[in-house]
Every structure is written in structure tokens, then in C-alpha cells.
C-alpha positions in Angstrom: 18.3 -6.8 -36.9 20.6 -4.6 -34.8 22.2 -6.0 -31.7 21.2 -4.4 -28.4 24.2 -2.9 -26.7 25.2 -4.3 -23.3 24.3 -1.0 -21.6 20.8 -1.3 -23.1 20.3 -4.8 -21.8 21.3 -3.7 -18.3 18.9 -0.8 -18.5 16.0 -3.0 -19.7 16.8 -5.4 -16.8 16.7 -2.5 -14.3 13.5 -1.2 -15.8 11.8 -4.6 -15.4 12.9 -4.8 -11.8 11.5 -1.4 -11.1 8.2 -2.3 -12.8 7.9 -5.4 -10.6 8.6 -3.3 -7.5 6.0 -0.8 -8.6 3.4 -3.6 -9.1 4.2 -4.9 -5.6 3.8 -1.5 -4.0 0.5 -0.9 -5.8 -0.9 -4.2 -4.6 0.1 -3.4 -1.0 -1.4 0.1 -1.3 -4.7 -1.3 -2.5 -4.8 -3.8 0.3 -4.2 -1.0 2.8 -7.0 1.1 1.3 -9.3 -1.9 1.7 -8.3 -2.2 5.4 -8.9 1.5 5.9 -12.3 1.3 4.3 -13.2 -1.6 6.6 -12.0 0.2 9.7 -14.0 3.3 8.7 -17.2 1.2 8.4 -16.5 -0.4 11.8 -15.9 3.0 13.4 -19.1 4.3 11.9 -21.0 1.3 13.3 -19.5 1.8 16.8 -20.3 5.5 16.6 -24.0 4.8 15.8 -24.5 2.0 18.3 -26.4 2.6 21.5 -24.7 -0.5 23.1 -22.1 -0.1 25.8 -20.0 -3.1 24.6 -19.3 -4.8 21.3 -17.4 -7.9 20.2 -14.0 -8.0 18.7 -12.7 -11.0 16.8 -9.3 -12.0 17.9 -7.9 -15.1 16.2 -10.5 -17.9 16.7 -12.5 -16.2 19.5 -14.8 -13.1 20.0 -14.1 -10.8 22.9 -16.7 -8.5 24.5 -15.1 -5.1 25.0 -16.4 -1.5 25.8 -17.3 0.4 22.7 -15.0 3.3 23.5 -12.0 1.0 24.0 -12.7 -0.7 20.6 -13.1 2.7 19.0 -9.7 3.8 20.3 -8.1 0.6 19.1 -9.6 1.0 15.7 -8.5 4.6 15.4 -5.0 3.7 16.3 -4.9 0.9 13.8 -6.3 3.2 11.1 -3.6 5.8 11.8 -0.9 3.1 11.5 -2.4 1.9 8.2 -2.6 5.5 6.9 1.1 6.1 7.8 2.0 2.9 5.9 -0.1 4.0 2.9 1.7 7.4 2.8 5.1 5.6 2.9 4.0 3.4 0.0 2.9 6.5 -1.9 6.4 8.0 -1.5 8.0 4.7 -2.6 5.6 4.7 -5.6 6.7 8.2 -6.6 10.4 7.3 -6.3 10.0 4.2 -8.4 8.0 6.1 -11.0 10.8 8.7 -11.1 13.4 6.0 -11.6 11.3 4.4 -14.4 11.1 7.7 -16.2 14.8 8.2 -15.9 15.5 4.7 -17.2 13.1 5.1 -20.0 14.9 8.3 -21.1 18.3 6.5 -20.9 16.9 3.5 -22.9 15.7 5.8 -25.7 19.2 7.4 -25.9 20.9 4.0 -25.9 18.6 2.5 -28.5 19.1 5.3 -31.1 
């Protein structure tokens, strides 16, 4: 069995690190997608209600607030989550690009 060159070992190590980072980014992105989905459902409910106020859960208590105020808060939170999701998507693209580069270098080193 041929010995793996030192450069190859370093590349494999880097590749594994990037794979772990990619996995972490994908988990975070999925979590944010779930949050966005929940916010969209809540916004839809607020839009369809005929009530003037609704409850918001804050920590261990529920607070009664005007529907339009809750709608504004949710929309702002949703925007923040969407910005974070876009940032994670860019990070995912960068990591995938690095992984492809490392994969190419690994193939050359292992020949």
C-alpha cells in the first residue's frame, strides 16, 4: 500500500474541516427556514383575524398586544431571518467552492 504524501494528508484534513463547516451551515439554514415558515403562518393568522388584539408569548408569559403591532414585529423578525438565511447561502456556496478545489488538488496529489 502506497504511503499518502504529507500534502495529501493536509488536504484531507482541510477537506474534512470544510465538510463539517458545510454541515453546520446546512443545519443552521434548515432551522432558519423552519422559523420563517412559522412566522409566515403566524402572519397569515394575524391577517385573517377579526380581533383587534392578540397574544404574544414572551419568555414565561403571554402579552396582549394590538394585531398591527404584532404583525410589524413579525415582519421585521422575518426580514432579519431572511437576511441571515441569504448570508448562510453565500457561506454555503463559498464552502462548496473550496471543497471542489480541494477535491481537485487531492486527486492530483493522489495520482
